[in-house]
KOLFI-717114 format. One record per residue (C-alpha): x, y, z; residue in one letter; residue number from 1. Coordinates in steps of 0.2 Angstrom, whole numbers, always signed. Layout:
BEGIN
PT; c1; c2; c3; rest; nr
PT; X; Y; Z; A; NUM
...
//
This chain:
BEGIN
PT; c1; c2; c3; rest; nr
PT; +470; +423; +735; M; 1
PT; +468; +402; +728; P; 2
PT; +482; +394; +721; V; 3
PT; +478; +388; +704; H; 4
PT; +479; +370; +697; N; 5
PT; +490; +376; +684; A; 6
PT; +502; +382; +697; D; 7
PT; +502; +367; +708; I; 8
PT; +505; +357; +690; A; 9
PT; +519; +365; +685; A; 10
PT; +526; +364; +699; I; 11
PT; +526; +347; +698; F; 12
PT; +531; +347; +681; N; 13
PT; +547; +357; +685; K; 14
PT; +552; +344; +699; I; 15
PT; +550; +329; +685; A; 16
PT; +559; +342; +672; D; 17
PT; +575; +342; +686; L; 18
PT; +574; +325; +693; L; 19
PT; +574; +318; +675; E; 20
PT; +591; +328; +671; I; 21
PT; +595; +324; +687; E; 22
PT; +596; +304; +682; G; 23
PT; +584; +301; +695; A; 24
PT; +573; +285; +695; N; 25
PT; +561; +285; +680; P; 26
PT; +546; +279; +691; F; 27
PT; +550; +296; +702; R; 28
PT; +549; +307; +690; V; 29
PT; +534; +296; +680; R; 30
PT; +523; +300; +697; A; 31
PT; +526; +319; +697; Y; 32
PT; +522; +318; +677; R; 33
PT; +508; +309; +682; N; 34
PT; +500; +322; +698; G; 35
PT; +504; +335; +686; A; 36
PT; +491; +329; +672; Q; 37
PT; +479; +324; +689; T; 38
PT; +479; +342; +696; V; 39
PT; +479; +348; +680; E; 40
PT; +465; +340; +672; G; 41
PT; +452; +342; +689; L; 42
PT; +435; +349; +688; G; 43
PT; +439; +357; +704; R; 44
PT; +450; +367; +711; N; 45
PT; +463; +359; +722; V; 46
PT; +463; +375; +734; S; 47
PT; +445; +373; +737; A; 48
PT; +448; +353; +741; M; 49
PT; +458; +355; +754; I; 50
PT; +449; +370; +761; E; 51
PT; +435; +357; +762; A; 52
PT; +447; +345; +771; D; 53
PT; +443; +333; +755; E; 54
PT; +456; +317; +754; D; 55
PT; +468; +318; +738; L; 56
PT; +474; +302; +740; T; 57
PT; +458; +297; +731; K; 58
PT; +464; +306; +715; L; 59
PT; +471; +294; +703; S; 60
PT; +490; +297; +702; G; 61
PT; +491; +306; +720; I; 62
PT; +497; +297; +734; G; 63
PT; +502; +303; +751; K; 64
PT; +518; +312; +745; E; 65
PT; +511; +322; +731; L; 66
PT; +495; +326; +744; A; 67
PT; +508; +333; +756; A; 68
PT; +517; +345; +743; K; 69
PT; +499; +350; +738; C; 70
PT; +494; +355; +755; M; 71
PT; +512; +363; +756; E; 72
PT; +509; +373; +740; I; 73
PT; +492; +377; +742; V; 74
PT; +496; +385; +760; T; 75
PT; +514; +391; +758; T; 76
PT; +517; +395; +738; R; 77
PT; +529; +388; +738; Q; 78
PT; +538; +367; +737; C; 79
PT; +553; +364; +747; C; 80
PT; +557; +348; +735; A; 81
PT; +558; +360; +722; L; 82
PT; +570; +376; +731; E; 83
PT; +581; +360; +737; K; 84
PT; +582; +353; +717; L; 85
PT; +586; +372; +713; H; 86
PT; +601; +372; +725; R; 87
PT; +608; +358; +716; Q; 88
PT; +605; +362; +697; L; 89
PT; +600; +380; +689; P; 90
PT; +582; +380; +687; P; 91
PT; +585; +389; +670; E; 92
PT; +590; +370; +664; L; 93
PT; +571; +366; +662; V; 94
PT; +571; +378; +647; D; 95
PT; +585; +368; +637; L; 96
PT; +572; +353; +638; L; 97
PT; +561; +364; +626; K; 98
PT; +572; +362; +612; I; 99
PT; +568; +350; +599; T; 100
PT; +581; +335; +601; G; 101
PT; +589; +340; +618; L; 102
PT; +584; +326; +633; G; 103
PT; +586; +326; +649; P; 104
PT; +602; +315; +645; K; 105
PT; +610; +328; +632; R; 106
PT; +605; +344; +644; V; 107
PT; +613; +333; +660; H; 108
PT; +628; +332; +650; A; 109
PT; +629; +351; +643; L; 110
PT; +627; +355; +661; Y; 111
PT; +639; +345; +668; H; 112
PT; +654; +344; +655; D; 113
PT; +654; +362; +647; M; 114
PT; +642; +373; +662; G; 115
PT; +628; +379; +651; I; 116
PT; +614; +384; +660; T; 117
PT; +604; +395; +648; S; 118
PT; +597; +396; +632; L; 119
PT; +610; +411; +627; E; 120
PT; +623; +398; +632; E; 121
PT; +620; +386; +623; L; 122
PT; +618; +397; +606; Q; 123
PT; +633; +403; +609; K; 124
PT; +639; +388; +612; A; 125
PT; +632; +380; +596; A; 126
PT; +637; +394; +585; R; 127
PT; +655; +391; +591; D; 128
PT; +655; +374; +584; K; 129
PT; +658; +367; +603; R; 130
PT; +644; +354; +603; L; 131
PT; +649; +344; +588; R; 132
PT; +664; +334; +596; D; 133
PT; +652; +329; +612; M; 134
PT; +647; +311; +613; P; 135
PT; +630; +310; +607; G; 136
PT; +628; +326; +597; F; 137
PT; +636; +330; +581; G; 138
PT; +636; +344; +567; E; 139
PT; +618; +339; +562; K; 140
PT; +609; +340; +580; I; 141
PT; +621; +354; +582; E; 142
PT; +613; +366; +567; A; 143
PT; +596; +359; +571; R; 144
PT; +600; +366; +590; I; 145
PT; +603; +385; +583; I; 146
PT; +586; +386; +573; G; 147
PT; +577; +378; +586; A; 148
PT; +583; +394; +598; I; 149
PT; +582; +405; +586; E; 150
PT; +565; +399; +580; S; 151
PT; +560; +400; +601; R; 152
PT; +568; +418; +605; L; 153
PT; +559; +425; +591; E; 154
PT; +544; +420; +594; K; 155
PT; +531; +428; +609; K; 156
PT; +528; +416; +621; P; 157
PT; +512; +409; +623; V; 158
PT; +500; +399; +637; I; 159
PT; +488; +386; +631; M; 160
PT; +470; +396; +637; R; 161
PT; +465; +381; +646; A; 162
PT; +479; +386; +660; V; 163
PT; +475; +407; +655; V; 164
PT; +457; +401; +662; V; 165
PT; +461; +400; +678; Q; 166
PT; +470; +416; +679; Y; 167
PT; +458; +426; +668; A; 168
PT; +441; +421; +676; E; 169
PT; +447; +425; +696; S; 170
PT; +454; +442; +691; L; 171
PT; +438; +446; +684; K; 172
PT; +430; +440; +700; E; 173
PT; +444; +449; +709; Y; 174
PT; +440; +466; +700; L; 175
PT; +422; +465; +699; K; 176
PT; +422; +464; +718; N; 177
PT; +430; +482; +720; V; 178
PT; +419; +495; +725; K; 179
PT; +413; +508; +711; G; 180
PT; +416; +494; +696; V; 181
PT; +402; +492; +685; N; 182
PT; +408; +480; +671; Q; 183
PT; +423; +469; +669; V; 184
PT; +426; +459; +652; A; 185
PT; +441; +450; +647; V; 186
PT; +445; +453; +630; A; 187
PT; +458; +449; +613; G; 188
PT; +461; +434; +609; S; 189
PT; +456; +425; +626; Y; 190
PT; +437; +434; +621; R; 191
PT; +439; +426; +603; R; 192
PT; +442; +408; +611; C; 193
PT; +461; +408; +602; K; 194
PT; +468; +391; +610; E; 195
PT; +484; +400; +614; T; 196
PT; +485; +415; +623; I; 197
PT; +499; +428; +624; G; 198
PT; +492; +441; +635; D; 199
PT; +476; +446; +643; L; 200
PT; +467; +463; +640; D; 201
PT; +454; +468; +652; I; 202
PT; +440; +481; +650; L; 203
PT; +433; +489; +665; V; 204
PT; +419; +505; +667; T; 205
PT; +418; +512; +684; A; 206
PT; +414; +526; +695; G; 207
PT; +425; +542; +696; R; 208
PT; +429; +538; +711; N; 209
PT; +433; +520; +711; S; 210
PT; +452; +514; +717; T; 211
PT; +451; +498; +703; V; 212
PT; +468; +503; +696; M; 213
PT; +477; +504; +715; D; 214
PT; +468; +486; +718; R; 215
PT; +473; +479; +701; F; 216
PT; +492; +482; +703; V; 217
PT; +489; +476; +724; E; 218
PT; +482; +458; +717; Y; 219
PT; +492; +444; +725; D; 220
PT; +498; +434; +711; E; 221
PT; +504; +451; +703; V; 222
PT; +525; +449; +701; R; 223
PT; +529; +465; +692; E; 224
PT; +520; +481; +690; V; 225
PT; +525; +488; +671; V; 226
PT; +514; +504; +672; A; 227
PT; +503; +513; +682; H; 228
PT; +493; +525; +676; G; 229
PT; +474; +533; +680; T; 230
PT; +465; +524; +665; T; 231
PT; +479; +510; +662; R; 232
PT; +489; +498; +669; A; 233
PT; +500; +482; +665; M; 234
PT; +506; +470; +676; V; 235
PT; +516; +453; +676; I; 236
PT; +507; +439; +685; L; 237
PT; +518; +424; +694; H; 238
PT; +514; +415; +681; S; 239
PT; +521; +423; +668; G; 240
PT; +503; +430; +659; L; 241
PT; +506; +449; +656; Q; 242
PT; +487; +458; +659; V; 243
PT; +482; +476; +652; D; 244
PT; +467; +485; +662; L; 245
PT; +461; +498; +656; R; 246
PT; +446; +509; +660; V; 247
PT; +436; +514; +647; V; 248
PT; +418; +527; +649; D; 249
PT; +402; +518; +651; K; 250
PT; +395; +527; +631; D; 251
PT; +410; +519; +624; C; 252
PT; +410; +501; +631; Y; 253
PT; +406; +494; +616; G; 254
PT; +418; +501; +604; S; 255
PT; +432; +497; +615; A; 256
PT; +426; +481; +617; L; 257
PT; +427; +478; +599; H; 258
PT; +442; +488; +595; Y; 259
PT; +451; +477; +609; F; 260
PT; +442; +460; +605; T; 261
PT; +451; +460; +588; G; 262
PT; +457; +453; +577; S; 263
PT; +466; +465; +570; K; 264
PT; +463; +460; +551; A; 265
PT; +444; +460; +557; H; 266
PT; +444; +478; +566; N; 267
PT; +453; +484; +547; I; 268
PT; +438; +479; +537; V; 269
PT; +425; +486; +549; I; 270
PT; +434; +503; +549; R; 271
PT; +436; +503; +531; K; 272
PT; +416; +497; +530; L; 273
PT; +413; +512; +541; G; 274
PT; +422; +525; +530; Q; 275
PT; +412; +520; +516; Q; 276
PT; +398; +527; +527; R; 277
PT; +407; +543; +532; G; 278
PT; +410; +536; +549; L; 279
PT; +427; +534; +560; K; 280
PT; +428; +520; +571; I; 281
PT; +440; +519; +586; N; 282
PT; +438; +511; +604; E; 283
PT; +431; +527; +607; Y; 284
PT; +414; +525; +598; G; 285
PT; +407; +529; +580; V; 286
PT; +406; +547; +576; F; 287
PT; +399; +556; +560; Q; 288
PT; +411; +573; +558; D; 289
PT; +412; +576; +579; D; 290
PT; +396; +569; +584; K; 291
PT; +397; +553; +592; K; 292
PT; +383; +540; +583; V; 293
PT; +388; +525; +592; A; 294
PT; +399; +515; +603; G; 295
PT; +389; +512; +621; D; 296
PT; +388; +493; +613; T; 297
PT; +395; +480; +602; E; 298
PT; +379; +479; +591; E; 299
PT; +379; +495; +588; S; 300
PT; +394; +496; +582; V; 301
PT; +391; +483; +567; F; 302
PT; +371; +491; +566; Q; 303
PT; +384; +505; +560; A; 304
PT; +389; +498; +548; V; 305
PT; +375; +488; +543; G; 306
PT; +379; +473; +551; L; 307
PT; +372; +459; +563; V; 308
PT; +382; +457; +577; F; 309
PT; +397; +444; +574; I; 310
PT; +403; +433; +588; P; 311
PT; +420; +438; +595; P; 312
PT; +424; +417; +592; E; 313
PT; +421; +421; +571; L; 314
PT; +433; +439; +570; R; 315
PT; +446; +435; +560; E; 316
PT; +442; +441; +544; N; 317
PT; +440; +424; +536; R; 318
PT; +424; +428; +527; G; 319
PT; +412; +432; +545; E; 320
PT; +408; +451; +537; I; 321
PT; +402; +441; +519; E; 322
PT; +391; +432; +530; A; 323
PT; +386; +442; +541; A; 324
PT; +380; +455; +527; R; 325
PT; +373; +439; +520; S; 326
PT; +362; +433; +534; G; 327
PT; +372; +417; +532; M; 328
PT; +384; +418; +551; L; 329
PT; +387; +400; +554; P; 330
PT; +378; +395; +574; N; 331
PT; +392; +391; +584; L; 332
PT; +393; +374; +594; I; 333
PT; +390; +375; +608; K; 334
PT; +395; +359; +624; I; 335
PT; +377; +354; +625; T; 336
PT; +379; +350; +606; D; 337
PT; +392; +340; +608; L; 338
PT; +386; +321; +605; K; 339
PT; +402; +310; +606; G; 340
PT; +421; +310; +611; D; 341
PT; +432; +303; +598; L; 342
PT; +449; +301; +607; H; 343
PT; +450; +295; +626; V; 344
PT; +463; +286; +634; H; 345
PT; +459; +274; +649; T; 346
PT; +470; +267; +663; S; 347
PT; +474; +252; +651; A; 348
PT; +488; +265; +644; T; 349
PT; +493; +282; +651; D; 350
PT; +473; +289; +655; G; 351
PT; +468; +291; +674; R; 352
PT; +451; +281; +675; N; 353
PT; +445; +262; +669; T; 354
PT; +435; +258; +655; L; 355
PT; +418; +260; +665; A; 356
PT; +421; +274; +674; E; 357
PT; +425; +285; +656; M; 358
PT; +409; +279; +652; A; 359
PT; +397; +283; +666; R; 360
PT; +407; +300; +665; A; 361
PT; +405; +304; +647; A; 362
PT; +385; +298; +648; K; 363
PT; +383; +309; +663; D; 364
PT; +391; +323; +651; R; 365
PT; +376; +318; +638; G; 366
PT; +387; +309; +626; L; 367
PT; +379; +297; +616; Q; 368
PT; +394; +288; +611; Y; 369
PT; +415; +288; +617; L; 370
PT; +429; +282; +605; A; 371
PT; +442; +272; +617; I; 372
PT; +458; +277; +608; T; 373
PT; +471; +267; +618; E; 374
PT; +489; +269; +614; H; 375
PT; +498; +255; +603; S; 376
PT; +513; +247; +607; K; 377
PT; +527; +256; +600; R; 378
PT; +523; +270; +612; L; 379
PT; +532; +261; +626; T; 380
PT; +530; +277; +639; V; 381
PT; +514; +276; +638; A; 382
PT; +511; +256; +641; R; 383
PT; +504; +257; +623; G; 384
PT; +494; +239; +621; L; 385
PT; +502; +225; +610; D; 386
PT; +491; +213; +601; N; 387
PT; +487; +201; +613; S; 388
PT; +482; +216; +627; R; 389
PT; +471; +226; +613; L; 390
PT; +459; +210; +610; L; 391
PT; +458; +208; +627; R; 392
PT; +454; +227; +627; H; 393
PT; +442; +223; +612; I; 394
PT; +433; +210; +621; E; 395
PT; +430; +223; +638; A; 396
PT; +423; +233; +627; I; 397
PT; +409; +222; +621; D; 398
PT; +404; +217; +637; Q; 399
PT; +404; +235; +644; L; 400
PT; +394; +239; +630; N; 401
PT; +380; +222; +631; A; 402
PT; +377; +231; +650; E; 403
PT; +377; +249; +644; L; 404
PT; +362; +260; +641; K; 405
PT; +362; +278; +632; G; 406
PT; +381; +277; +627; I; 407
PT; +389; +266; +614; T; 408
PT; +410; +263; +617; L; 409
PT; +416; +263; +599; L; 410
PT; +433; +250; +598; K; 411
PT; +448; +261; +594; S; 412
PT; +465; +264; +596; I; 413
PT; +479; +276; +593; E; 414
PT; +491; +269; +581; V; 415
PT; +510; +273; +581; D; 416
PT; +513; +278; +563; I; 417
PT; +530; +272; +558; L; 418
PT; +544; +282; +550; E; 419
PT; +541; +272; +533; D; 420
PT; +523; +278; +535; G; 421
PT; +515; +259; +541; S; 422
PT; +505; +258; +556; L; 423
PT; +511; +249; +572; D; 424
PT; +500; +234; +571; L; 425
PT; +494; +221; +559; P; 426
PT; +480; +225; +546; D; 427
PT; +469; +211; +551; D; 428
PT; +466; +217; +570; L; 429
PT; +465; +237; +565; L; 430
PT; +450; +230; +552; A; 431
PT; +440; +224; +567; T; 432
PT; +440; +241; +576; L; 433
PT; +428; +256; +572; D; 434
PT; +440; +268; +570; L; 435
PT; +459; +269; +569; V; 436
PT; +467; +287; +573; V; 437
PT; +485; +288; +568; G; 438
PT; +500; +297; +577; S; 439
PT; +518; +303; +575; V; 440
PT; +526; +300; +591; H; 441
PT; +544; +300; +584; S; 442
PT; +557; +305; +571; R; 443
PT; +550; +323; +573; F; 444
PT; +567; +328; +565; N; 445
PT; +563; +321; +547; L; 446
PT; +562; +334; +531; T; 447
PT; +547; +342; +528; Q; 448
PT; +546; +332; +510; E; 449
PT; +550; +314; +522; K; 450
PT; +537; +319; +537; Q; 451
PT; +522; +323; +522; T; 452
PT; +526; +309; +512; E; 453
PT; +526; +299; +529; R; 454
PT; +509; +304; +534; I; 455
PT; +500; +302; +517; L; 456
PT; +507; +284; +515; R; 457
PT; +498; +279; +532; A; 458
PT; +484; +292; +527; M; 459
PT; +482; +279; +511; D; 460
PT; +480; +262; +523; H; 461
PT; +462; +256; +522; P; 462
PT; +460; +256; +538; H; 463
PT; +466; +276; +544; F; 464
PT; +451; +286; +550; S; 465
PT; +458; +299; +558; I; 466
PT; +474; +309; +559; L; 467
PT; +481; +317; +576; A; 468
PT; +489; +332; +574; W; 469
PT; +504; +336; +583; S; 470
PT; +515; +353; +585; S; 471
PT; +530; +345; +586; K; 472
PT; +526; +335; +568; V; 473
PT; +523; +351; +557; V; 474
PT; +539; +363; +554; R; 475
PT; +540; +378; +548; S; 476
//
């Protein structure tokens, strides 16, 4: 099975994390970060590029060293550089970096000064009040660490859908090629197109003599087999993703697909609508008394309760039932409907491509406009633009717009929202732009009240156009 881009990116990011904790050269760390970003964002699989003998060094951010490591990972599924770091530093240390308030220097101190290597050890040290006297910590940070760890341990791990799709679609194709398999569908939150996925639910219809269950647990990417039955199996992939496979009868495929797609709240309402009509609805079909009346297709399930088909993306019990009943279901937006993109970076800051390359790529995708939203000066790690560099960037956009046909570049900036709610660039400069995107990149630990006040004050600015949302800013 091919190594996925997400696997390579994960290895590069782990190397960068461990190097950062070790105190390595920042440029070396940045090289791995850039390499991970490049690989993760590629539209093609690196494995396929290597198989086609393509030169990976032509990719932005991939030099000879990283290209060689890509080759090593693809051919051996391992990386000697990461294994070497694992011998020097416990791999669990990277989990500490995911705790708000812990940067590489603090994790370095926790490991070297206190021997802490895991979240559990860190939690115990914080509860025992052993962190507060360490340089750079204190009681407030200690309390914050306790809260962050408790919140993290309580939550079920999730993975971005953009990453999960690589594993889901490869596994789907693998199962479709198993002898005797007729239908394969990935259900659950994946089919509803949620941004993050906790696990995968896969449904299959197959002939009686199909070996699909055995082939499933033998899949190359399976790390652990949790359960292996005749109609259901569960595995954990090397990526950490849990996958459930169910074999269902052809005549109940539709009802099973509806049931396992969810959401739970949507399914409850559909079952209640069925009860009002004297029907029982479950994963095996739609029944009137003991007689099965529907369930071979999803459409038949909805028709049984007097509804038109509701797309999976809408099944959250947020008004879709009422909309279907009144014939007011919205038309879902497709990629072909998009006319522009209002947030992109170029190589002027932390992007990978030039202004002209971004414009050509956007035009090739059928877009009519593209907002160039470079970072502002406060974000030094991304080489943010100061006043003079932004002015030169505006001139470059104006010049390119004069040459372009079929697409317009909008002059913009992703300006930092400072702690007091002011913006990182002067008003007279912001006034020259087509739109201003405001972002928070610092002081995530403010109280909910202060953080809200900060953002509202920024949004009241006369030149403020769009708020860039960050999960780090949102507090429970």
